[in-house]
N, C-alpha and C positions, 0 to 999 in steps of 0.2 A: 504494499500499499504506500502511496506517495502523498505526502501532505503538501497541498498548495496553500501557502500562507501569505500570499500577496494577492489582493483582490483588484487593486488598481494602482497604476503608476501615475502620479499627479504631475511630476516634473522629472525630466531626465536631460541632463547636460552631459553628453558623451565625454569620457575621460575626467569628469569633474564631480558630478553630484546626481543622486537619485532621491526623490521623495515619493513614498508609496504608502499604501494603507492596507490594513487587514481589518475587515469588519467581523467581529466575533459574534457567534450565535450560540444560543442555549442548546442547539441541536448537534453541536460538534461533540465528538466522542473523547476528546483529550482532557476535559476538565477534571481537576483533582480537588478534593475537599479534605483539608487536614484540620478542620475545626474552625476555620474562619470563613467558610462559604467557598463556592467553587472558584478556582483560579486556573489560569492557563499555566502549565508548567514552565518554569523559567527557561529551560533549554529550547522550548518551542518559540518563546519570544525571541531568543537569540537566532534561531533558525529563520524566523520571519525576516529579521534584519539581513541575514546572510543571503536569503533568497532575493531580497531587493537588490543587494549588491551584485549578485550573479546576473540579474537583468541589466544592471548598469554595464557590467563587463560585456555581456552579449551585445547590447545595443552599441557599445563603443567599437565593436569589431565587426559590425554588420552581421551579427548572429553567428559568426564563424567560430568564436571561442567562448568557452564557458568556464566559470570559476569553480575550482575544486579546493575545498578548505584544506590548508596545511597547518595553520596555527593561529592562536589569538593571544596577543600579549596580555590583555587584561579585560575582564568583564565584571561589571558591577550591576547587580539587580537591586533596585531601590523601591519597588512597589508592585502590587498585584495587578494583573489584567483579569477582568471579570467578564462573564457572559454579557454581551450587549455593548461592550466597549469598542471604540474605534482605536486601533493601534496605529499610530502614525510613525513611519519609519523614515529615517534620513541617514543616508550614507554618503561619505565624501572620500574621494580618492586621495591617498597619500603618495602613492607611486604607481606607475603603470608601465610595464615593460613588455617585451615580446613573450616572455615565459611566465612572469609573475605579476601580480597586482597586490597592492595593500590598500585597505580601506578602514575607515573608522566611522562610528556612527552611534545613533541613539534611537531608542523607541520611546514614544510618549503616549500617554492617555490623558485627554483633557488638559494638555499643556504641561503636565508633570512627567518628568523623565522616569521611566520604569526600568530602563536598561541602558547602559552605556558600554560600548566595546571599543577598545583601542587596538589598532594595528591587526586587522583581520587579514592574514597573509594567505593568498590563494595561488595555486598553480593554474595556468591557463591551458586548457585542453580543447581539442577540436569538438565542437558541439555535436557534430554528426556521429562521433564515437560513443557518445553518452545518451543521446536521445534522437528521436526521429525529427529531422529538421523541419518538415512540414508542420508537425504538431507545435514545435517551438515557434514558428512564424505565426501560426493562428493564435496561440496564447499571447505572444508579444503584441499582436495587433489588438486583441481584446483588452489587454491590460492598459494599453496606451490610448484607447478610445477616449476622446474628450480631454486628453492631457493638454495643459497649456504650455 
């Protein structure tokens, strides 16, 4: 099973920046309740940010290359994401080369930071080796619809 944790890309500046969002729903299967009510597991919040960053990499390379996670220097979780929240994702490029890219970013709910990640280092691999390119194009077009 694959989690699609980006619902829309609001802004994309190739080789620079991505702003995206994930609209959470009560109907998703990943919610965990450890006594404070249902929350999105912190690793999935991080995965949402990484997926937004991967779309930035793909868009920056004409969908030819995809980001594959190598390491993350630091991650700070600062608050919960609950069913019905809109998770706002912002990733910025630190460096972008032929074989690797590094991004940093944050996830916010209602303007408050719920996650910050520094230096997400990724290897760049041919997209076609990892996914069907026609599916990637269709998803890319859907995510960018109405982006400014």
